[in-house]
C-alpha positions as CSV (number, residue, x, y, z in Angstrom):
1,M,0.0,0.0,0.0
2,P,1.2,3.5,-0.8
3,V,2.5,5.6,2.2
4,E,0.7,8.9,2.4
5,L,3.2,11.7,3.1
6,D,1.2,14.0,5.3
7,S,2.6,17.5,6.1
8,C,4.4,16.2,9.2
9,K,6.1,13.3,7.5
10,L,7.0,15.5,4.5
11,K,8.6,18.1,6.8
12,T,10.6,15.5,8.5
13,L,11.7,14.0,5.1
14,Q,12.7,17.4,3.8
15,T,14.7,18.2,6.9
16,I,16.7,14.9,6.5
17,L,17.2,15.6,2.9
18,L,18.4,19.1,3.7
19,G,20.9,17.7,6.1
20,T,22.1,15.3,3.4
21,L,22.4,18.2,0.8
22,L,24.4,20.3,3.3
23,E,26.8,17.4,3.8
24,V,27.3,17.0,0.1
25,D,27.7,20.8,-0.2
26,R,30.5,20.6,2.5
27,V,32.3,17.8,0.7
28,C,32.1,19.7,-2.6
29,R,33.4,23.0,-1.2
30,E,36.3,21.4,0.7
31,N,37.4,19.6,-2.4
32,N,36.9,22.3,-5.0
33,I,34.0,20.3,-6.8
34,K,31.6,22.5,-8.7
35,Y,27.9,21.5,-8.4
36,F,24.5,23.0,-9.0
37,L,21.1,22.4,-7.5
38,A,19.0,20.7,-10.2
39,G,15.5,20.0,-11.4
40,G,12.8,20.8,-8.8
41,T,15.4,21.6,-6.2
42,L,16.8,24.4,-8.3
43,L,13.3,25.4,-9.1
44,G,12.4,25.5,-5.5
45,A,15.6,27.6,-4.6
46,I,14.6,30.3,-7.1
47,R,10.8,30.3,-6.7
48,H,10.4,29.4,-3.1
49,H,13.9,30.0,-1.6
50,G,13.8,26.4,-0.4
51,F,11.9,23.2,-1.1
52,I,8.9,23.2,-3.4
53,P,6.3,22.7,-0.6
54,W,5.2,19.3,-1.8
55,D,8.6,18.0,-3.0
56,D,10.0,14.8,-1.6
57,D,13.5,14.6,-3.1
58,V,16.7,16.6,-3.8
59,D,18.6,16.6,-7.1
60,I,22.0,18.1,-8.0
61,M,24.0,18.2,-11.2
62,M,27.6,18.4,-12.0
63,L,29.8,18.5,-15.1
64,R,31.4,15.1,-15.8
65,E,34.9,16.0,-14.5
66,D,33.4,17.2,-11.2
67,Y,31.1,14.2,-11.0
68,E,34.0,11.8,-11.3
69,K,36.1,13.7,-8.8
70,F,33.1,13.6,-6.4
71,L,32.9,9.8,-6.8
72,R,36.6,9.5,-6.0
73,V,36.6,11.6,-2.8
74,A,33.1,11.1,-1.4
75,P,33.6,7.6,0.1
76,D,36.2,8.9,2.5
77,A,34.8,12.5,2.8
78,L,31.1,11.9,3.5
79,S,29.8,11.2,6.9
80,E,29.7,7.5,7.8
81,K,26.0,7.9,8.3
82,L,25.7,8.3,4.5
83,F,26.2,5.7,1.8
84,L,27.4,6.5,-1.8
85,Q,25.3,4.3,-4.1
86,K,27.4,4.6,-7.3
87,A,25.8,4.3,-10.7
88,N,25.2,0.8,-11.9
89,Y,21.7,-0.2,-13.1
90,N,20.8,3.4,-12.9
91,P,23.3,5.7,-14.7
92,Y,23.3,8.4,-11.8
93,T,24.6,8.3,-8.3
94,R,22.6,8.5,-5.1
95,V,23.7,9.5,-1.6
96,R,21.6,7.3,0.7
97,V,20.9,7.8,4.5
98,N,21.9,4.7,6.5
99,G,19.3,3.4,8.9
100,T,16.3,4.7,6.9
101,E,14.0,3.4,4.2
102,F,12.3,5.2,1.3
103,A,11.3,2.7,-1.3
104,S,9.0,2.8,-4.3
105,E,6.9,-0.2,-5.3
106,F,9.6,-1.1,-7.9
107,M,12.5,-0.8,-5.5
108,A,10.7,-2.8,-2.8
109,R,11.3,-5.9,-5.1
110,F,15.0,-5.7,-4.4
111,P,15.4,-5.8,-0.6
112,E,19.1,-6.6,-1.0
113,I,19.7,-3.0,-2.3
114,H,20.1,-0.1,0.0
115,S,16.8,1.9,-0.3
116,G,17.3,4.6,2.3
117,I,16.3,8.3,1.9
118,F,18.3,9.6,-1.1
119,L,19.8,12.6,-2.9
120,D,20.3,12.2,-6.6
121,I,23.5,13.4,-8.4
122,F,23.5,13.6,-12.1
123,A,26.3,14.4,-14.6
124,H,25.5,16.5,-17.6
125,D,27.6,15.3,-20.5
126,R,28.6,16.9,-23.7
127,T,26.6,16.0,-26.7
128,G,26.8,16.7,-30.5
129,R,27.3,20.1,-32.0
130,H,24.6,19.7,-34.7
131,G,20.9,18.8,-34.4
132,W,21.3,15.4,-36.1
133,T,24.2,14.3,-34.0
134,Q,22.3,15.4,-30.9
135,K,19.3,13.4,-31.9
136,L,21.3,10.3,-32.7
137,H,23.1,10.6,-29.3
138,R,19.8,10.9,-27.4
139,A,18.5,7.8,-29.3
140,M,21.5,5.7,-28.5
141,T,21.3,6.8,-24.9
142,K,17.6,5.8,-24.6
143,V,18.4,2.5,-26.1
144,T,21.4,1.7,-23.9
145,R,19.6,3.0,-20.7
146,S,16.5,1.0,-21.5
147,V,18.6,-2.2,-22.1
148,V,20.3,-2.0,-18.7
149,F,17.3,-0.9,-16.6
150,N,14.8,-3.4,-18.1
151,K,17.3,-6.2,-18.1
152,W,17.9,-5.6,-14.4
153,G,14.2,-5.3,-13.7
154,D,13.4,-8.3,-15.8
155,M,10.8,-6.2,-17.7
156,E,9.7,-5.8,-21.3
157,I,10.6,-2.4,-22.8
158,Q,7.4,-0.4,-23.0
159,G,6.3,2.6,-24.9
160,D,7.6,5.7,-23.1
161,G,7.3,8.2,-25.9
162,S,10.2,6.8,-27.7
163,H,10.2,6.0,-31.4
164,P,9.1,2.4,-32.1
165,A,12.4,1.7,-33.8
166,I,14.2,2.5,-30.5
167,R,11.9,0.3,-28.5
168,W,12.4,-2.5,-31.0
169,L,16.2,-2.2,-31.0
170,G,16.2,-2.0,-27.2
171,S,14.1,-5.1,-26.9
172,R,16.5,-7.1,-29.2
173,L,19.6,-5.9,-27.4
174,K,18.2,-6.6,-24.0
175,N,17.8,-10.3,-24.9
176,L,21.2,-10.6,-26.6
177,I,23.7,-8.7,-24.6
178,P,24.8,-9.8,-21.1
179,M,24.5,-7.2,-18.3
180,K,28.2,-6.2,-17.9
181,P,28.7,-5.3,-21.6
182,A,25.3,-3.6,-21.5
183,I,26.4,-1.3,-18.7
184,W,29.7,-0.6,-20.5
185,M,27.8,0.3,-23.7
186,R,25.5,2.6,-21.8
187,D,28.3,4.4,-20.0
188,R,30.4,4.8,-23.2
189,T,27.4,6.3,-24.9
190,L,26.9,8.9,-22.2
191,V,30.6,10.2,-22.6
192,H,30.8,9.7,-26.4
193,F,31.5,13.4,-26.9
194,R,33.6,13.9,-23.8
195,N,36.8,15.0,-25.6
196,K,35.1,17.1,-28.3
197,N,34.4,20.8,-27.5
198,T,30.9,20.9,-29.0
199,G,29.6,23.6,-26.9
200,F,26.5,21.7,-25.9
201,L,25.4,19.5,-23.0
202,Y,22.4,17.1,-22.4
203,D,20.7,15.4,-19.5
204,G,21.7,11.9,-20.5
205,M,21.3,10.5,-17.0
206,G,18.1,12.2,-16.0
207,Q,14.5,12.6,-17.0
208,N,15.0,15.6,-19.2
209,M,16.9,14.1,-22.1
210,G,13.8,14.7,-24.3
211,R,14.4,18.5,-23.8
212,G,17.4,18.2,-26.2
213,A,20.6,20.0,-25.9
214,F,21.5,23.3,-24.1
215,P,24.6,25.6,-24.3
216,E,27.5,24.4,-22.2
217,E,28.2,28.0,-21.1
218,W,25.0,27.9,-18.9
219,L,26.9,25.7,-16.4
220,H,30.2,27.5,-16.6
221,E,29.7,29.5,-13.4
222,A,28.1,28.9,-10.1
223,V,26.6,31.4,-7.7
224,D,25.0,30.9,-4.2
225,V,21.3,31.5,-3.5
226,E,19.3,31.0,-0.4
227,F,17.9,27.5,0.1
228,E,16.0,27.0,3.4
229,G,18.3,29.7,4.9
230,Y,21.6,28.2,3.6
231,P,23.7,29.5,0.7
232,L,23.7,26.7,-1.9
233,S,25.1,26.5,-5.5
234,V,23.1,27.2,-8.6
235,P,24.0,28.1,-12.2
236,K,24.7,31.8,-12.7
237,E,22.5,31.4,-15.8
238,Y,19.7,29.7,-13.9
239,D,17.0,31.8,-15.6
240,K,18.0,30.5,-19.0
241,Y,18.3,26.9,-17.7
242,L,15.0,26.9,-15.9
243,T,13.2,28.5,-18.9
244,W,14.7,25.7,-21.1
245,L,13.5,23.1,-18.6
246,Y,10.1,24.4,-17.5
247,G,9.1,27.3,-19.6
248,D,7.3,29.9,-17.3
249,Y,8.9,28.4,-14.2
250,M,7.6,31.0,-11.7
251,R,4.0,30.1,-12.4
252,L,2.7,27.6,-9.9
253,P,1.2,24.3,-11.3
254,P,-2.5,23.5,-10.8
255,E,-3.3,22.3,-7.3
256,S,-4.0,18.8,-8.7
257,D,-0.3,18.6,-9.6
258,R,1.0,19.7,-6.2
259,H,1.9,16.3,-4.7
260,P,5.1,14.3,-4.1
261,S,6.5,12.6,-7.1
262,H,7.4,9.2,-5.7
263,D,5.0,6.2,-5.2
264,T,6.4,5.5,-1.8
265,V,5.4,2.1,-0.2
266,K,8.0,1.9,2.5
267,L,9.1,4.8,4.7
268,D,11.2,4.6,7.9
269,F,13.1,7.6,9.3
270,G,15.0,5.5,11.6
271,P,16.8,7.4,14.4
272,Y,16.4,10.7,12.5
273,E,12.8,11.2,13.3
274,K,13.7,11.9,16.9
275,I,16.7,14.0,15.8
276,V,14.3,16.2,13.7
277,E,11.9,16.4,16.6
278,E,14.6,17.7,18.9
279,Q,15.1,20.4,16.3
280,K,18.8,19.6,15.7
281,R,20.3,21.9,13.1
282,P,20.2,20.2,9.6
283,E,24.0,20.8,9.1
284,D,24.6,18.8,12.3
285,I,22.3,15.7,11.6
286,F,25.1,13.7,10.1
287,R,28.0,14.8,12.3
């Protein structure tokens, strides 16, 4: 049965997420790693100066070089109360809170995998300079991501807005290619343009790949904005980025769309529920 995130549970979840975000921010600043709030977290920072009131997750994004540096330093630099869940069946990385549980119906099928409260980290990779190379790159990314994810979940590749040819190719490859080569193929596709100065990036790891490419210069510089009372990092060109991502991003969605995004079936705050109740500062939760 789905878990209903009432206002009290949502506030507790957001406080734990904020503590996780502040710990990641600390590691990035101490190791000269550039990051940006991303997706709904970035939107919340600009429109609400904190969480979107109904949001139940945190997203950040990095350029590939910073992302790989973070993966190198984070295992030793992060609090031992957090777990770095490196990209594998999913192409992105999650920072999980040990001793908690926050699982969707799908993830509940895999009890052996850490399913604690999480923060998502995405790398934005370079894509082609021209429209046709960008489209081909996105198509190959969709195919290789689908092969890995659906092979892991033992699912048939369904229609998700992709071209029928992409679904057909993905279905054939899923049955032909073993998992290890499939992961290698997906990861090589993501960084195909790594050493080419194309001037464009795409969201190959995330849900916004269909938006296409955007200028790399939008993520050249970071500035701090207030997020729940703390200075956190966003793109200096956040207006251009958010407009590309959402259009008129300052307009609130209809009330019917103001709800958490995850279909949560398991939720356990572990020891952190009491910590939040004691009003411990978010930056001290994992120290």
